N, C-alpha and C positions, 0 to 999 in steps of 0.2 A: 766774732765773725771770722771768716776765713780769710787768710792771706796766702797767695802763691809764693814760693821760694823767690822769685824775681820780684815780687813787692816788698819783700824784707830787706833785699839788698840795700836800697837807699837809706834804710833805717840803721844800717850797720848791724843788723841782726843776723844776717846770713853770713857773715865773714867765717864763723865757725864752720860753716857747711860750703867751704871752698869748692867742693866737688860739684855743686850745683851752680855753675857759672850761667847756666841759661835755664829758662823754665824747664821743670821736670815733667816729661810726659809720663803719663800713667803706665803706659806698655812698657817703658823703660825701667820701672820700679817693680810692677807686678811680676812675680816669679812663681816658680813651681811650688816654692814652701807656701806662698799666699794662696794659690789656687788650691792646693791640698787642704789648706786650713779652711777656706770658704767652703768647700765641699764637705768637711767635717760639720761646720757650723749648719750648713744647709740640712744636713742629715739629722743633727740633733733637734733643729727646729720642727723638720717633718714629722719627728717622733712625738711631738706634744699636742695632745688632742685639744688643749686649751686654746692653743693658737688656731687651729683649724675651726673650732666653734666660734671664736671671736671674729674670724675672717668671715665666715658664712654670714653670720648675723649683721656685722657691720655692711658687707657688700650688699645684702637684701634691703637694709635700711636705708641705704644710700643710693641705690639703683636709680631711683627716679628723681632725684635732685638735679635742678638746673644749674648752670654754671653760676648764676647769680646767687643762688641759695648755697652753694658751696663756697662762694667767696664771703658770703656774709657769715658763714660758720668760721671761716679763717679768718675774718676780721674779729670776731668774738675771741677766738682763741689768742690772737696777737694781743688783744687788749687784756686778757686775763693774765698773760705772762707776768705783767707787772703788779697785779693785784693779789691780796690774800685770799679773797673769796674767788675760787675758780671752778666753778661747777662742770664747765665743758672739759678742761684739762684734767681735772680729778677723775672724771668718769673714764678717761683713759688711762691715766697714770696709775690710779688705784685698782684697775681691773686685774683680774688673775692672770691675763695673758701678759700683761706688763712685767708683773712678778717674774713670769717664766724668762723674759728677756733680761730682765736684771740679774736674775741667777746666772743665766749664760754669761752675761758681762763679767759677773764676778769670778767665776770659774775660769775665765780666759786669762786671768792674771796680767792684765795690762796690754795683752795683744789687741784686744778690741776696745774701742773707745766709745763705741755707740752702736744700737741696734734700733732700726725703725721697721716696724711691720705695717704695711699699708694695704687698704681695701682696693676693690676693682676701680673706684674713682680716684684713689690715691690719697685717702684721708687716713690718718694715723689710726691704728688699731691697737698697736702695742708699741710702748716706747721704753728705753732703758733710762732715759731723762728727758725732762721737758724740752720740746722742741721750740723753735722761734714761731713756727707756723703749724697750722693743722693739715693744710693741703699741700701734699707733695706731688700731685698729679700733673702740676705745670713744670715740673723739674725733670731733668734727664734720668734721675734715678728711677722714677717710675715710668716716664713716657717711653723710655728706651728699654724697658724689661716686662712691663705688663702686656699679656698676650703673646708673649713670645714662648717658644718651646722650652721645657725644662732643660737646665744645662746652660742656657744663654746667661751672659753676664755683662753688665754694664760697668766699666771701669772708670772713675773719676779721676780728676787730677790730684796729685799730691798737694795738700794745702796745710797751712798751719791753722790749728783749731785754738782760737784764743781761750776757750773755756777749759781745754785740758792741757794747754801749753805744750802741745805735740804735733808733729807732722803726722797727718793721717792721710789715707787713701779710701774713699768710699767705694765699695764694691756692691752692686745691687743685682738681684736675680728675680725672675719671677716665681711666684708662688702658685703652682698648679695643683688641682686635686690628683693626689697620686693614682687613683684607679682609671681615670679618664684624660688626664692631662688638661682639663679644662681650667683656664685662668680663674683665679680667685683674689689674686693680690700680688704684692711684691715685698721684698725685703731689702734693707740697706744695712751692711755691716761696715762700720767705720773701723779700718785697721790701723793700728800704730805702727807706721812706716818704719821706725827705728827698731822693732822687735823681729823683723823678717829678714 
């Protein structure tokens, strides 16, 4: 799970980060280098036909789901995380679109810690690693980007990611059809805060 820098201080883990005496606002860390890198990542993602194909299929398949149905899928995903038989997770993780984002993550050489592509309702479409939940639509990363014009960004707080043992900042953006700017999904890039 994530911890903010201020949550780490009582544990003595933030002493090496003495410059972070107070909680770190994302806008204090997000800089021109990060903005340029996110634009680069968005451009690479936009050039991937498998991502658009998966987004269109997923958005169409999930468009009619009720919130109760979405929550049931999310619960199934959460249960599968701890199991060896994971048909719902495998259907996303093993999809070609997820391989695209894993390839992007690998070429980022540590600058990117995770990539999550979400459909119109906020369900995972492509993931660089297994997420703890399937539905991101109830989180700011989707709620504050989906349906926004291209170029809009949601910048999360700097947080410590236990799984990667790194401080990261999540930057999310809408994914809109290039020709029409019609919303089809959103993407979250976890950036390694130490590399910018």
